C-alpha positions as CSV (number, residue, x, y, z in Angstrom):
1,X,42.1,-10.3,-6.4
2,X,39.8,-11.2,-9.7
3,X,36.9,-9.0,-9.9
4,X,33.7,-8.9,-12.2
5,X,32.8,-6.5,-14.8
6,X,29.0,-5.9,-14.9
7,X,28.9,-4.4,-18.7
8,X,25.5,-1.8,-19.3
9,X,23.7,-3.6,-21.8
10,X,24.4,-7.1,-21.6
11,X,22.2,-10.2,-21.8
12,X,20.9,-11.2,-19.5
13,X,19.1,-15.1,-18.8
14,X,17.3,-16.9,-16.6
15,X,18.2,-20.9,-15.7
16,X,15.1,-21.4,-18.3
17,X,15.9,-18.7,-20.9
18,X,16.7,-15.0,-22.0
19,X,15.0,-12.6,-20.0
20,X,16.3,-9.5,-21.6
21,X,19.4,-6.8,-21.2
22,X,20.7,-4.8,-17.6
23,X,19.6,-1.1,-18.5
24,X,21.3,-0.2,-15.2
25,X,23.2,-0.6,-12.2
26,X,21.7,0.3,-8.5
27,X,24.3,1.6,-5.9
28,X,24.6,2.4,-2.5
29,X,26.6,5.1,-2.1
30,X,27.6,5.0,1.1
31,X,29.3,1.5,1.6
32,X,29.8,1.7,-2.6
33,X,28.0,-1.6,-3.4
34,X,25.6,-2.6,-5.6
35,X,22.2,-3.8,-4.9
36,X,20.0,-4.0,-7.6
37,X,20.3,-4.8,-11.0
38,X,17.8,-3.3,-13.7
39,X,16.7,-5.4,-16.4
40,X,14.6,-4.7,-19.2
41,X,12.3,-7.5,-20.8
42,X,12.5,-7.5,-25.0
43,X,8.7,-6.6,-25.6
44,X,8.0,-3.6,-23.7
45,X,7.3,-4.9,-20.4
46,X,7.9,-3.3,-17.6
47,X,11.8,-3.6,-16.4
48,X,12.6,-5.6,-12.8
49,X,14.9,-4.8,-10.4
50,X,16.8,-7.9,-9.7
51,X,19.1,-8.5,-6.4
52,X,22.3,-8.4,-6.9
53,X,22.7,-12.0,-5.5
54,X,20.9,-13.6,-8.0
55,X,23.3,-12.4,-10.6
56,X,26.4,-14.0,-12.2
57,X,28.7,-13.5,-15.0
58,X,28.3,-15.8,-18.5
59,X,30.0,-15.4,-20.9
60,X,28.7,-12.5,-23.0
61,X,25.9,-11.8,-20.5
62,X,24.7,-12.0,-17.4
63,X,22.8,-15.4,-15.4
64,X,20.1,-15.3,-13.0
65,X,19.5,-17.8,-10.8
66,X,15.8,-17.8,-11.0
67,X,13.0,-18.8,-13.4
68,X,11.7,-16.3,-15.9
69,X,8.5,-16.9,-14.1
70,X,10.3,-15.9,-10.9
71,X,11.9,-13.2,-12.3
72,X,8.6,-11.7,-13.7
73,X,7.5,-11.6,-10.3
74,X,10.1,-9.5,-8.9
75,X,9.7,-5.3,-8.5
76,X,8.8,-3.8,-10.9
77,X,11.8,-0.8,-11.6
78,X,9.3,1.7,-13.2
79,X,5.8,3.3,-12.0
80,X,3.1,4.5,-14.1
81,X,0.9,7.8,-13.0
82,X,-2.2,9.1,-14.7
83,X,-1.9,12.5,-14.7
84,X,-5.1,14.0,-15.9
85,X,-5.0,16.6,-18.6
86,X,-6.3,19.7,-16.1
87,X,-3.4,19.0,-13.7
88,X,-1.8,22.2,-14.7
89,X,1.0,20.4,-16.1
90,X,2.0,21.9,-19.4
91,X,0.6,20.3,-22.5
92,X,3.1,18.8,-25.0
93,X,3.6,18.8,-28.8
94,X,4.6,15.6,-28.9
95,X,3.0,12.2,-27.7
96,X,5.8,11.3,-25.6
97,X,7.7,14.0,-23.6
98,X,10.5,14.2,-21.0
99,X,10.9,16.3,-17.3
100,X,12.0,15.4,-13.8
101,X,9.7,13.8,-11.4
102,X,10.2,13.2,-8.0
103,X,13.3,13.3,-6.4
104,X,15.0,14.5,-9.5
105,X,13.9,11.3,-11.5
106,X,13.4,11.8,-14.9
107,X,9.7,11.4,-15.5
108,X,8.7,10.2,-19.1
109,X,5.1,12.0,-19.8
110,X,3.1,9.9,-22.7
111,X,-0.2,11.6,-23.7
112,X,-3.4,9.5,-24.3
113,X,-6.3,9.8,-26.8
114,X,-8.7,11.4,-24.3
115,X,-5.7,14.0,-23.6
116,X,-4.7,12.2,-20.2
117,X,-1.5,11.9,-19.5
118,X,0.6,8.5,-17.8
119,X,3.9,9.5,-16.3
120,X,5.8,6.7,-16.0
121,X,9.2,7.1,-13.9
122,X,11.8,4.9,-13.2
123,X,12.2,3.5,-9.2
124,X,15.5,3.9,-7.5
125,X,15.2,2.5,-4.1
126,X,15.4,5.3,-1.2
127,X,19.1,6.9,-0.4
128,X,20.6,4.6,-3.7
129,X,21.3,6.1,-7.1
130,X,21.1,4.5,-10.5
131,X,24.1,3.9,-13.2
132,X,23.6,3.9,-17.0
133,X,25.6,3.7,-20.0
134,X,26.6,6.7,-21.9
135,X,26.7,8.7,-18.5
136,X,29.9,11.2,-18.3
137,X,32.6,10.9,-16.5
138,X,34.9,13.9,-15.4
139,X,38.3,13.8,-14.2
140,X,39.4,17.0,-11.9
141,X,40.6,18.7,-15.7
142,X,37.4,17.9,-17.6
143,X,35.2,15.2,-19.2
144,X,37.4,12.0,-20.2
145,X,34.7,9.6,-21.3
146,X,31.2,7.9,-21.0
147,X,30.6,5.0,-18.7
148,X,30.2,1.5,-20.0
149,X,30.2,-0.1,-16.9
150,X,31.3,-1.4,-12.8
151,X,33.2,-3.6,-11.8
152,X,32.5,-5.3,-8.4
153,X,34.0,-8.1,-6.0
154,X,31.9,-10.7,-6.4
155,X,31.8,-11.9,-2.9
156,X,30.9,-8.4,-1.1
157,X,29.0,-6.5,-4.3
158,X,31.5,-3.7,-3.7
159,X,31.9,-1.4,-6.6
160,X,35.9,-1.9,-7.4
161,X,36.5,0.1,-10.7
162,X,34.3,2.0,-13.3
163,X,34.7,1.1,-16.8
164,X,35.0,3.6,-20.0
165,X,33.5,2.8,-23.2
166,X,35.3,1.5,-25.8
167,X,37.2,4.0,-28.5
168,X,38.4,5.9,-25.3
169,X,40.3,9.1,-26.4
170,X,43.8,7.6,-25.6
171,X,43.0,4.7,-28.4
172,X,43.2,2.5,-25.1
173,X,40.6,-0.2,-25.7
174,X,39.2,-0.2,-22.1
175,X,40.0,2.2,-18.8
176,X,39.1,0.9,-15.3
177,X,39.3,3.6,-13.2
178,X,39.6,2.2,-9.3
179,X,36.9,3.8,-7.0
180,X,38.8,5.1,-4.5
181,X,39.3,7.6,-7.4
182,X,35.8,8.2,-7.6
183,X,33.9,11.1,-5.7
184,X,30.1,10.8,-7.4
185,X,28.6,8.6,-8.9
186,X,24.9,8.6,-10.5
187,X,23.9,10.8,-13.1
188,X,27.3,11.8,-13.8
189,X,30.9,10.3,-12.5
190,X,33.2,12.7,-10.9
191,X,36.7,11.6,-10.3
192,X,39.4,13.2,-7.6
193,X,42.3,12.4,-10.2
194,X,43.1,14.1,-13.8
195,X,43.2,13.1,-17.1
196,X,46.9,12.2,-17.3
197,X,46.8,10.2,-14.0
198,X,44.1,8.5,-15.2
199,X,46.1,7.7,-18.2
200,X,49.3,6.2,-16.1
201,X,47.0,4.1,-14.7
202,X,47.9,0.1,-14.9
203,X,45.5,-2.8,-16.1
204,X,43.1,-4.1,-13.6
205,X,42.4,-7.3,-13.1
206,X,39.0,-8.1,-14.2
207,X,37.2,-11.2,-14.9
208,X,35.9,-10.5,-18.8
209,X,33.1,-13.4,-18.8
210,X,30.2,-10.5,-18.3
211,X,31.0,-9.2,-21.8
């Protein structure tokens, strides 16, 4: 079975031109399926939640079956909230700080000139988790690397493998861990197998068009 890898950080293009980069993937833990891609535009605009059905691998990145205008109309991947300076929240020495917002999602706090604060929080659909590049991956006997992306079955969008970053401690260019060996995703990735068992895994049949 051929499967497709979505590399976090890859360029994303709409039908009429580039629209940004893939910044995170949204996964429904119960079904182990990718439901959305989060694409960050290049000009500091809010990222967009892109249904996975609109995404298709493309040499060097990801292609969306929508125009840039249609992409811009998709649901924002961030929420902003004005926090008054007397809201009881702690003050910050820097203009930007990070704290935990609702549901444990990181909340970035930007302070305005009048002393008010604006909180920006990533949107994650209820009951789902997001996966970001660089999150640590732990075997049963310790950390083994950092996540690079997810591999999915293109027909069902179910995750089949977790990809580790290049430059892995064994000197292998890529390590693909079967989803059956994954016990947790989101924030960190935990496995039910040891480092040695990961090292002994056979190569996965992965379509690398998304690289």
